[in-house]
N, C-alpha and C positions, 0 to 999 in steps of 0.2 A: 108544752113549754117551748120557748124559743130563746135564742141567745145563750144557750148552755155553754158554748165555747167562745163567747165574746172576749176579744182581746188575745186569744191564743194565736201563736205563730207556729205553724205545723209544716213538717216535711214528710211527705208520703212517698215511699219507693214503690216501684212497680205500678205506677199510677196511669199507665197508658190505656188500660182496659180493665174489665172485670172488677174484682174486689178493690183494687187500688183506686180505680176511678170512683167507685162508690164511697170509699173512705174519704177521699178528698172532697167529693161533692157534699156529703153529709156534714163534714166538719165546717165547710164553708157556709152551708145553710144555717148552721148554728152559731155563726159569727166569727169563725177563725179565718185568718188569711193563710193561704196554703201554697207551698212550693211542691209541684208535682214533678217527680223524677222517674225516669225509666230509660233503659238501654235503647228503647224505641223513642227517640227524642221527639219525633213528629207526633207520636201518640200522646206523649206527655203534654206537649204544647196544645194539642187538640182538647185534652181534658181541661186545661186551663182556659182555653177559649170558651168552651161550653159553660164553665162556671162563671166566667166574667160576663158572658152574654145574659145570664140570668140575674147575677148579683152585683154587677158593676165592675168596670175596669179596676185593676189593682187588687182584686180579691185573690187571684191565683196567678201563678207563673209556672211555666214548664221548661225543664232543661233535660238534656241527655245525660245519663248517669249510669255507668257500669258499676254496680254495687260490689263487685269483687275486687275493685281497684282502690286501694287506700288513697292514692293521689286524687282520684275522682271524687272520693268522699270529702276530701279537703275542699275541693272546688264546689261541691254541693253545699257544704256548710257555709262557705264564703257567699254563695248565691243566696242562701237564707238570710245572712246578715245584710247583704246588699239590697235584696228585694223586699224582705219582710221587716227588716230592722232588728232581727234577732231570731231566737228559736226556743220554744219551750214544750213542743210536742213532736216526738219522733215516732212515726209509724213504719216499722220495718216489715213491709208487706211483700216485697219481691221474693219470688220463690219458683221452683220448678219441681216437677215430678219425674222420676226415672223408673223405668220398668226393669224387669228381669229379676229372677230369684237369685239365691246366693251362688248358684252354679253358672248362671247365664249373664248376670249383670257385669258389664264391662267396667274395669277399674277406672277408665277415663270418665265414664258416666258417673261413677261413685264420687270421684273427686270434684266433678263439675257440680253435682248436686250439693255437696257440702260447701263448695265455694260460694254458691248463690244463696243457699238456705241458711248457712251458719256463719261462714267467714264474713259475710256482708254485715251481720249484726255486730260481730266483734269489731270490725273496722268502723262501722257507723257510730256505735256508742263511744268508742275511743275518740273519734273526731268530733262528735257532736256535744259531748258532755261539757267541755269548757264553755261553749257558748250558752248551753242550756242553763248552766249554773248562774250565768249573768242575768238570766230572765226567769228564774224560779219564782213560784213553784212550777214544776214541769212533770211530764209524763212520757214514758217510753212504752209503746205498745208493740209487741212482737207477735206477728201472725204465725202461729204454729199450725197444728192440725190435730184432729182426733187420732190420726195415724201416728202421732207422736206418743200416744198413750195406749193405743191398742194396735197390736202388730198384725201383719199379714205375711204369708209365705212368699208373696210375689213382689214385695216392695221393701227389701232390706235397706236400700240407700235412702229412700224417702222416710221410712219409719225411723231410722237411726238419726237422720238429720233433723227431723222435727222433734224427736226426743231431746236432741242436743239443744234446740231452741228453748225447750221447756226448762231445762236445768240452767242454761246460760242466763235466762231471764231471772231466775231466783238469785243467782250469784250477783248479777248487776243490781237487783233490788236491795240486797243486803249491803252491798258496797255503798250505794247511795245513801241508805239509811244510816249506816255506821258513821259516815262522814257528814251527816246532817245537811245534805245537799237540797233537801225538799224536792227531790225528783223520784217519782215512783216508777216501777217497771213491772208490767204484767204481760201474760201471754194469752192469746185467744186460740181456741181449738175448734175450728169448724169441721163438719163433715161435708158431704157433697153439696155444692152450691152451683146454681145455674149460671155459669160464666162461659166465655168462649173456650175455656179448656175442655168443657164437656162437648162442645161442637167438634173439637179436634179428636176427642176420644171416640165419638160416634163415627166419625170419618175413618179413623184408623181401624176400627173394628167392623167397618162396612155394615153398620146397622142404622136404622132411622133414629133421629134424636129423640122422638117421642117414646120409642121402644126402650131406649137407654134410660130415659127419665123414669119410666115405669119400673124398670128393673132395679134402679137405685132406690127408688121410693119404697119398694118392698123390704129393703134392708133397714129402714128407719122406723122405729116405733110410731112416730107421728105420721108416717105414711106420705110424706112429701119432701121434695128436695128444696133446700133453702134458696133464698134469693139474696143477691148482694147486699141489700139494705138490712137483712137480718143480721149480718155480720157488722156492717158499717154502723148500725145503731149502737152496738156494743163498743165499738171504737170511740164513738162520741162520748159514751158514758166514761170510759177509761181516760179519755183525754180531758174531760171536764173535771172541775173541782168537786163534783158530786161523789167521785170515787176517791176522795183525798185520804181515806183510811185503808185503802186497798193497795197492797204492793206485794210482789213475790207470789202472786196468785195466778191460777189458771182458770180461764172462763171457758167452759165447754158449751159449744153451740152445735149440738150433734143430734137433735131430735130424739134424744133418749137412748142412743146406741150404747153409751158407756154405762148406762144403768142396768143393762142386761147381764 
């Protein structure tokens, strides 16, 4: 199929690399026009340039955007109005991981993890919903993690923040439905995906990337690590009208981990 998101006007956070770049690219390939945002403004602009190089000028735009700042969310929504002519798809992709168990995790890191992973969605939805209502039907896609459903003793901040994304998604979905906004809200829960984050993980643990990939794959029933488009294809489905009867749901893309 093609043109599955024809006419959609999408804002994707954390779009400078990895999953965010894949989401923005796949949405554009399926007919959406996309605003790519990231605290790495140059990276967001590069993503837009790559998309426009393939699909034509005016398909994508890039702006710097600190998702923890409500004022910058207002600016991002204004940019969507100015560049795209509106907004009806919001992909809250920006996020970070924080290490340390309950005894070693620093409170500053805990707060930063929640600010980027959770507060950003609170601010983003508050600021974006008025414009999205003008261009309904619409879809909000929140990128959570399988770590929001299955805990680890070494990731209390990450586990907790991604679980908060899961529940916040449901509350937003019910609010939009109750008020007949024609805006859906769903969460996506990936496991390990081959993005630049894994490059950093390998470097931090002083092991070869291939060794890390093999180690992670052994933890997944399907025995391989996901690729960015494995997640981006799900975002396309949730952004499109194909999923018009799906809201308040969690989509697990975990290679079978949660089935064990």
